C-alpha positions in Angstrom: 115.0 107.8 75.5 118.5 106.5 76.5 118.8 104.5 79.8 121.4 107.0 81.8 125.0 105.9 81.0 126.5 103.6 83.5 129.4 104.9 83.0 130.9 108.8 83.6 132.2 110.2 80.7 136.2 110.4 81.1 139.1 112.0 79.9 142.9 111.6 79.9 144.7 115.1 81.0 147.5 114.1 78.9 145.2 115.8 76.5 145.3 119.0 77.6 148.7 118.6 79.5 149.8 122.0 79.1 146.4 124.0 80.2 146.5 121.7 83.5 149.7 123.0 84.5 149.0 126.5 83.3 146.0 126.9 85.3 145.1 123.3 86.7 141.3 124.5 88.2 139.9 126.7 85.5 141.2 124.2 83.3 139.1 121.0 85.3 136.1 123.3 85.6 135.9 124.3 82.0 136.1 120.1 81.3 133.7 119.7 83.6 131.2 122.3 81.9 131.6 119.9 79.2 130.6 117.0 80.7 133.7 115.2 82.1 133.3 113.6 85.3 135.8 111.5 85.2 139.9 111.7 84.7 142.9 110.1 84.3 146.5 111.7 85.3 149.1 112.0 83.7 152.9 113.8 85.4 152.8 112.4 89.5 156.3 113.7 90.6 157.0 111.1 92.9 160.0 113.2 94.5 157.3 115.8 95.7 154.2 113.7 96.1 152.3 116.4 93.6 150.2 115.9 90.6 150.5 119.4 88.5 152.2 120.7 91.6 150.0 120.5 94.1 150.5 118.3 96.9 148.3 114.6 96.5 145.7 116.5 99.0 145.1 119.6 97.7 144.5 117.7 94.1 142.2 115.7 95.5 140.6 118.6 97.7 140.5 120.5 93.8 138.7 117.4 92.8 136.2 117.3 95.3 135.6 120.8 95.5 134.6 120.7 91.6 132.6 117.1 92.6 134.5 114.9 90.0 136.9 111.7 90.0 140.4 110.6 89.4 140.1 106.9 88.8 143.2 105.9 87.3 146.8 107.7 86.8 149.5 106.6 84.1 152.6 107.0 86.0 156.6 107.0 84.8 157.4 103.5 85.1 159.7 102.6 81.9 162.9 104.4 83.6 162.8 101.6 86.4 162.8 98.9 83.8 166.5 98.4 84.1 166.8 99.3 87.8 167.4 97.5 91.1 163.8 96.2 92.1 164.5 98.1 95.4 164.2 101.3 93.8 161.3 100.1 92.1 159.2 99.3 94.8 160.4 102.7 96.5 158.6 104.5 93.2 155.5 102.4 93.7 155.3 102.7 96.9 155.2 106.3 96.1 152.6 106.2 93.5 150.3 104.2 95.5 150.9 106.9 98.6 149.5 109.4 96.1 146.9 107.3 94.4 145.5 106.6 97.7 145.3 110.3 98.5 143.1 110.6 95.2 141.2 107.8 95.8 142.2 106.5 92.3 140.9 103.1 91.5 144.0 102.1 89.6 147.9 102.7 88.8 148.7 102.5 85.1 152.0 101.5 83.4 151.3 103.8 80.1 154.5 102.9 78.1 157.8 101.9 76.8 160.6 104.3 75.8 161.6 103.8 72.0 165.3 102.6 73.1 163.8 100.0 75.8 161.3 98.0 73.0 162.9 94.8 72.2 161.6 91.2 72.9 164.0 90.4 75.8 162.4 93.8 77.5 159.0 93.0 76.8 160.0 89.6 79.1 161.9 92.0 81.8 159.0 94.3 81.7 156.1 91.6 82.5 158.2 90.3 84.8 158.0 94.1 86.8 154.9 94.0 85.7 153.9 91.3 88.4 156.6 92.2 90.9 154.8 95.7 90.4 150.5 94.2 90.3 151.6 92.2 93.3 152.7 95.2 95.1 149.4 97.7 94.1 147.2 94.5 95.0 148.3 94.2 98.1 147.7 98.0 98.7 144.0 97.5 97.8 144.5 99.1 94.0 143.9 97.6 91.0 147.0 98.1 88.4 146.7 98.0 84.3 149.1 98.1 81.3 148.3 100.6 78.9 149.4 99.6 75.0 150.4 101.7 72.4 151.3 100.5 68.6 155.4 99.2 69.5 153.5 96.3 71.0 152.3 94.8 67.7 155.2 94.9 66.1 156.3 91.2 64.9 160.3 90.5 65.8 160.5 86.9 63.7 157.1 86.4 64.5 156.9 87.1 67.9 155.2 90.2 69.2 155.9 92.3 72.5 151.8 92.1 73.4 151.7 88.4 73.1 154.8 88.0 75.4 153.2 90.5 78.2 149.4 88.5 78.2 151.8 85.0 78.2 153.9 86.0 81.1 151.7 88.5 83.2 149.7 87.0 85.8 145.8 88.2 84.9 144.6 88.7 88.7 147.6 91.3 89.2 148.0 92.8 86.2 145.0 94.4 84.2 144.6 95.7 80.9 144.0 99.7 79.7 143.3 99.3 75.5 144.1 102.3 74.1 141.3 101.4 70.7 143.3 103.8 68.4 146.3 102.1 68.6 144.8 98.6 68.4 143.0 99.9 65.1 146.4 101.7 64.2 148.6 98.7 64.5 147.2 95.7 65.3 145.5 92.7 63.2 142.9 92.4 65.9 139.9 94.7 66.3 139.1 95.2 70.1 136.2 92.4 70.0 138.8 89.6 68.9 141.3 91.1 71.6 138.8 91.5 74.3 137.3 87.6 73.4 140.8 86.6 73.8 141.2 87.8 77.6 137.5 88.5 78.7 137.5 90.4 81.9 140.6 92.2 81.9 140.4 94.9 79.8 139.0 97.2 83.0 139.8 100.6 81.2 139.9 102.2 77.8 141.0 104.6 75.6 138.7 106.2 73.0 140.0 108.1 70.0 139.8 108.9 66.4 142.4 108.4 63.8 142.6 111.0 61.0 141.5 109.1 57.6 144.4 110.9 55.5 147.7 111.0 57.8 146.5 108.0 60.6 147.7 110.9 63.3 145.7 111.3 66.2 142.4 113.7 65.4 139.0 114.6 67.1 136.1 112.3 67.9 133.9 112.0 65.3 136.5 113.6 62.2 138.2 110.5 61.3 138.5 106.7 60.3 137.3 104.6 63.2 133.9 103.8 63.4 133.4 103.2 67.2 129.8 101.7 66.8 131.3 98.9 64.8 134.7 98.4 66.9 133.5 98.9 71.2 133.8 95.8 72.2 130.8 94.3 75.2 131.9 96.3 78.0 130.7 93.6 80.6 132.5 90.9 78.3 135.6 93.4 78.6 135.3 93.9 82.4 134.9 98.0 81.7 135.4 99.7 84.8 136.0 103.0 83.2 137.0 104.9 79.5 138.4 108.4 79.0 138.5 110.1 75.2 141.7 111.2 74.4 144.0 112.9 72.1 147.7 113.0 72.4 148.4 115.8 69.9 146.9 117.0 66.2 144.6 119.3 67.3 142.4 120.7 64.7 142.2 124.0 66.7 143.4 123.5 70.4 143.4 120.9 72.8 140.1 122.4 74.9 138.8 122.8 71.9 139.2 119.3 70.8 138.4 117.9 74.0 134.7 120.4 73.8 134.2 118.7 69.8 135.0 115.4 71.4 132.9 115.6 73.9 129.7 116.8 72.1 130.3 113.8 69.3 130.8 111.4 71.9 126.9 112.1 73.4 125.5 112.3 70.7 127.0 109.4 69.0 128.8 106.6 71.1 127.5 107.1 75.0 124.1 105.6 74.8 126.5 102.1 73.7 128.1 102.8 77.7 
């Protein structure tokens, strides 16, 4: 008999974003029935202070009624990269307010727009990450950066990810490792990344890679051997993980999260 898992099974809600915007409550209820208890939000409206069209307090009530939690959120920081610090500060304040209302533990910077991906901008972003990290930490929350594949592309022997690692303060800026993108675009493995920055990868994204196209696919359908690549959660500093699939659904997003949940519970949950 395996021990009870130490972590709740999580889902990044970007995977089912359309369903979430159409019928939030029914979608969350269905996800909970599949075994998901922990969520990472996507699509906070800072002007209105809403998640999926609900005020923060209304959305919190929905989560409480379903007895599930939202531990992290992806917020739209990339559009603030070149804006003055006072505008960024105001936006971060709104994110903090929303995160506090939901009882989140982390605020996460999820990506950099394609036209922003220069070495100079990685340096600029690293400065901003430290500034945001300070503001978020002072508010009693954690702050993290989530990788894609573009951070691992070399520009004259230099990689954006190396700049992020070397120019951000590890006490203020934690990391959310997207394992699909590490396997897709990096020459390093998740275990090697953790070995280099132990305790810093507080969140993981777990998703599979199509054997032929290398696009996203349902867990168990693809080429990533998670039993082989999963780092030690303690060494990683892991607090939360989320299954995710950004597209390329075999049938529909809801069927995909059900299939991934089934595979995960059978084959991988025992390691967490």
